[in-house]
C-alpha positions in Angstrom: 18.2 72.6 -53.7 19.8 74.3 -56.5 21.3 77.9 -56.2 22.1 79.7 -59.3 24.7 82.5 -60.0 22.2 85.2 -59.8 21.2 84.1 -56.1 17.9 82.5 -56.8 17.3 79.2 -55.0 15.2 76.4 -56.6 13.5 73.6 -54.8 11.2 70.8 -56.0 7.6 71.3 -55.5 7.5 68.7 -52.6 10.3 70.4 -50.7 8.7 73.8 -51.1 5.2 72.5 -50.0 6.8 70.9 -46.8 8.7 74.1 -45.9 5.7 76.5 -46.5 3.1 74.0 -45.1 1.0 74.1 -48.1 -0.2 71.1 -50.4 2.0 70.5 -53.6 -1.2 70.7 -55.7 -1.7 74.4 -54.4 1.7 75.2 -55.4 1.5 73.8 -58.8 -1.7 75.8 -59.2 0.1 78.9 -58.3 2.9 78.0 -61.0 0.1 77.6 -63.6 -1.4 80.8 -62.6 1.9 82.5 -63.1 2.4 83.6 -59.5 5.5 81.7 -59.1 8.3 81.2 -61.2 9.3 77.5 -62.0 11.7 75.4 -64.2 10.3 72.2 -65.8 13.1 69.7 -65.9 10.9 66.9 -67.3 7.2 65.9 -67.4 7.2 65.3 -63.7 10.0 67.1 -62.2 9.4 70.9 -61.5 11.7 73.3 -59.6 10.0 76.4 -57.9 11.6 79.7 -57.0 11.7 79.5 -53.0 11.7 83.1 -52.5 8.7 83.8 -54.8 7.0 80.8 -53.2 7.6 82.2 -49.7 6.2 85.7 -51.0 3.2 84.1 -52.4 2.5 82.2 -49.3 2.8 85.1 -47.0 0.8 87.6 -49.2 -1.6 85.7 -51.2 -2.3 82.3 -49.8 -2.8 83.3 -46.2 -4.9 86.3 -47.2 -7.1 83.8 -49.4 -7.3 81.4 -46.4 -8.6 84.2 -44.2 -11.2 85.4 -46.7 -12.5 81.8 -47.1 -12.9 81.6 -43.3 -14.5 84.8 -42.9 -17.1 83.8 -45.7 -17.7 80.4 -43.9 -18.3 82.1 -40.6 -20.7 84.7 -42.4 -22.7 81.7 -43.9 -22.9 79.9 -40.5 -24.4 83.0 -38.9 -26.8 83.5 -41.6 -28.0 80.0 -41.2 -28.1 80.2 -37.4 -30.3 83.4 -37.7 -32.8 81.6 -39.9 
């Protein structure tokens, strides 16, 4: 964990994934999409802004999972009616 002078907290992708209970690959995808700020230290080492990652988790990831579950249930109902 790295705290900067401006108050931002940076953690590794692995640490953030464990804290937020999401997969590291999903966090990396959010970084690539520009939804979470990141610092690349080397080819393999990436730090993410913990507050932005938490915000993304609450606002976007949870909503997306809920939408996917809704679509899955809708398809199951349609299939059972046929």
